KELUMKE-368044 format. One record per residue (C-alpha): x, y, z. Coordinates in steps of 0.05 Angstrom, whole numbers, padded with zeros to 5 digits, always signed. Example, Ala and Ser with C-alpha at 12.3 -4.5 7.8 and 13.67 -1.06 7.14 Angstrom:
BEGIN
+00246-00090+00156+00273-00021+00143
***
This chain:
BEGIN
+00039-00209+00920+00071-00144+00898+00136-00130+00860+00200-00145+00897+00229-00083+00931+00291-00084+00887+00250-00087+00822+00201-00035+00846+00257+00014+00860+00294+00002+00795+00231+00005+00753+00210+00071+00783+00279+00100+00769+00273+00074+00697+00206+00107+00688+00235+00174+00709+00292+00171+00659+00264+00132+00599+00225+00156+00539+00203+00086+00517+00202+00017+00547+00194-00055+00523+00187-00119+00561+00221-00184+00539+00177-00235+00573+00219-00294+00551+00284-00268+00580+00248-00232+00638+00282-00166+00620+00257-00095+00617+00291-00050+00566+00289+00026+00569+00307+00079+00517+00337+00137+00555+00330+00211+00540+00401+00215+00513+00387+00160+00463+00425+00105+00501+00392+00040+00523+00389+00007+00590+00361-00060+00613+00346-00095+00678+00333-00167+00695+00269-00180+00733+00268-00221+00797+00198-00250+00801+00171-00270+00869+00109-00304+00839+00087-00337+00774+00122-00304+00715+00058-00283+00679+00030-00252+00742+00094-00216+00755+00099-00186+00685+00027-00164+00693+00046-00127+00757+00104-00093+00720+00055-00068+00667+00007-00045+00721+00064-00004+00753+00080+00027+00685+00007+00043+00672-00005+00072+00742+00056+00117+00737+00046+00139+00665-00030+00141+00656-00053+00145+00728-00091+00079+00723-00067+00008+00734-00113-00019+00680-00060-00013+00626-00071-00003+00553-00140-00029+00530-00115-00082+00481-00188-00099+00465-00189-00034+00425-00142-00065+00373-00187-00053+00313-00202+00019+00335-00129+00038+00345-00105+00004+00281-00154+00048+00243-00116+00109+00268-00166+00131+00321-00116+00140+00377-00112+00209+00408-00049+00245+00387-00042+00278+00456-00014+00217+00492+00029+00182+00441+00093+00191+00481+00059+00161+00542+00036+00100+00505+00108+00083+00489+00123+00078+00563+00074+00022+00577+00115-00037+00551+00053-00060+00515+00060-00082+00441-00011-00062+00422+00002+00008+00450+00062+00014+00404+00019-00007+00345-00032+00046+00365+00024+00098+00362+00047+00075+00293-00024+00082+00266-00037+00151+00297-00047+00209+00248-00005+00254+00294+00056+00209+00290+00120+00250+00282+00189+00230+00259+00215+00235+00330+00160+00192+00359+00168+00142+00302+00241+00133+00321+00221+00114+00392+00165+00069+00368+00213+00034+00321+00260+00021+00380+00202-00006+00421+00177-00054+00368+00218-00061+00304+00177-00105+00257+00155-00102+00185+00082-00088+00200+00100-00027+00242+00148-00003+00188+00092-00006+00137+00044+00031+00183+00093+00087+00196+00112+00095+00123+00039+00113+00109+00053+00178+00147+00083+00232+00104+00121+00263+00162+00157+00198+00173+00171+00188+00099+00202+00258+00095+00240+00250+00161+00303+00212+00179+00263+00150+00196+00237+00143+00125+00301+00113+00095+00313+00071+00157+00245+00038+00154+00249+00030+00078+00317-00005+00084+00289-00053+00135+00229-00070+00090+00274-00081+00029+00319-00128+00069+00259-00165+00098+00224-00176+00030+00258-00243+00016+00228-00270+00080+00159-00240+00071+00107-00293+00054+00042-00252+00054+00028-00229-00018-00010-00167+00004+00048-00148+00051+00097-00154-00007+00055-00109-00052+00047-00058+00004+00121-00059+00024+00145-00048-00047+00094+00007-00058+00114+00043+00007+00189+00041-00003+00182+00073-00071+00154+00137-00041+00193+00202-00037+00261+00176-00061+00273+00141+00006+00311+00086-00030+00362+00099-00085+00352+00085-00159+00397+00023-00156+00354-00009-00102+00291+00010-00141+00317-00024-00203+00336-00087-00164+00265-00092-00138+00239-00081-00209+00283-00138-00235+00258-00184-00181+00190-00174-00211+00213-00215-00272+00210-00278-00230+00158-00255-00180+00111-00207-00215+00076-00188-00151+00135-00140-00140+00113-00102-00202+00047-00084-00170+00081-00040-00119+00112-00001-00177+00046+00004-00214+00014+00033-00152+00067+00084-00133+00107+00098-00196+00054+00090-00249+00082+00148-00291+00156+00134-00277+00169+00060-00284+00242+00038-00290+00235+00005-00358+00209+00054-00411+00169+00031-00471+00168+00070-00537+00112+00117-00557+00057+00077-00592+00079+00081-00666+00010+00080-00699-00014+00137-00654+00047+00181-00656+00013+00231-00702-00038+00245-00648+00016+00269-00600+00039+00327-00643+00020+00397-00623-00019+00404-00688-00063+00343-00676-00137+00346-00659-00125+00302-00598-00073+00351-00571-00120+00410-00580-00177+00374-00544-00129+00355-00487-00108+00428-00483-00181+00448-00475-00187+00400-00416-00224+00343-00449-00211+00288-00398-00216+00231-00448-00167+00264-00495-00119+00277-00437-00121+00204-00417-00110+00179-00488-00052+00226-00499-00021+00200-00434-00032+00128-00456+00000+00137-00524+00065+00167-00496+00123+00129-00464+00096+00132-00393+00028+00106-00412+00054+00050-00456+00102+00029-00400+00044+00027-00351+00000-00014-00397+00058-00063-00411+00069-00070-00336-00004-00086-00324-00004-00137-00381+00057-00170-00351+00020-00182-00286-00048-00202-00314-00016-00255-00359+00008-00297-00300-00016-00275-00231+00003-00324-00177-00046-00305-00122-00115-00275-00113-00083-00215-00078-00044-00199-00141-00108-00199-00183-00146-00156-00134-00088-00107-00128-00082-00101-00204-00156-00085-00213-00152-00034-00157-00091-00002-00190-00125+00001-00258-00189+00033-00233-00148+00084-00194-00105+00100-00255-00167+00111-00299-00211+00143-00246-00213+00210-00282-00253+00179-00339-00303+00137-00299-00372+00152-00326-00415+00093-00304-00444+00091-00233-00457+00016-00232-00410-00034-00198-00404-00093-00245-00399-00165-00224-00383-00192-00294-00344-00167-00354-00398-00181-00406-00447-00132-00374-00393-00080-00366-00370-00084-00438-00442-00082-00463-00457-00019-00421-00393+00015-00445-00413+00003-00517-00483+00028-00504-00456+00090-00470-00411+00105-00529-00468+00096-00578-00515+00140-00539-00474+00204-00551-00497+00230-00483-00427+00253-00462-00407+00318-00497-00332+00308-00486-00334+00237-00514-00377+00258-00574-00329+00315-00590-00269+00268-00586-00301+00214-00630-00321+00266-00681-00251+00295-00683-00213+00229-00683-00261+00173-00704-00206+00120-00714-00193+00114-00639-00261+00088-00618-00234+00020-00598-00181+00053-00554-00235+00095-00520-00277+00033-00508-00218-00005-00479-00198+00050-00430-00271+00058-00407-00275-00017-00394-00210-00015-00353-00235+00046-00315-00295+00006-00289-00265-00064-00284-00257-00060-00209-00253-00113-00155-00329-00128-00158-00319-00163-00226-00274-00215-00193-00311-00223-00128-00362-00275-00153-00303-00319-00175-00262-00312-00112-00323-00321-00068-00327-00394-00088-00253-00413-00095-00188-00404-00058-00147-00430-00116-00079-00400-00132-00029-00409-00189-00049-00442-00254-00117-00466-00228-00135-00396-00207-00114-00368-00275-00162-00416-00309-00219-00395-00264-00207-00320-00273-00203-00324-00349-00272-00291-00358-00243-00229-00325-00169-00233-00342-00178-00246-00416-00220-00184-00433-00176-00141-00387-00115-00166-00424-00149-00152-00491-00162-00080-00470-00089-00072-00449-00065-00100-00515-00114-00056-00555-00087+00006-00521-00016-00016-00539-00036-00031-00611-00015-00103-00603-00082-00140-00605-00082-00187-00664
***
């Protein structure tokens, strides 16, 4: 059984004039985005089982657009979601009426702002918005603010913790939301600290709430200080300490402490550890991936005592009173996700039970954060 003559004619006309299509299988409607930006729709008149008829519609689209009735190979889902789709045929994929083809377009490295607009019309959902906001052309184009606004409005309904972290992080890029909206998201983090993780990832050096310069280290920030001179010479450890002692660094440390005190989900813990290791990546000196904090702390102490790093030795010689700060930042630099994996491998706990189980990791991480803020009692 083939398509009805009426549908076949109207669909062929649609394919000539449209730049994107989508199929509403529930309502048996085909929608088309026309070249002038207007939208058209047509009601299908199936002459066989609905599923079979919709399949024939997709075969017509595929034959006309790609020259093959096979349609989009949805079994390539993992491949296309990794951004492996050829950039040459992105426009054509939007004509297939196939959701997975739209996803492939949103993941493509060659996605442009114009194509993003058509892809958003074809399949406007939060996952696609997040995928497209990973593309700098989209962020800088007219679709950036549109997608960001959608994600902000959708956040109250988002249940996946990782999606919340990613959404907040993405909408904070490139000033695509205004400062007022930014601050509202930040304030939401008071009740739901997972929101703060998006800020720690994207705005680590420009958080909405500023903390004061660390009082007991203020002398090291002056242009006459030894720490300042070493930082000027390019000593990476001095540069990091100087950053940590100033407003931006203290604000970042306070933000991390706020999250580690009471994480609600495993995703929040993992994201925080990833954020910390990324922030401190310039001072990573140990090659080993640690699966427990005791081994990590012991190795950091041994590394400091060995005097094998010229920059570290020079810093400790010039400013010996900051050794605990150096140790703390080196621990944070290497306290990555592997330290929490052995715990999460044997439990799916969340909330207060999870916090008890992660204490062997969370407690020393929190101590390091407090040390760097000068607040560890």
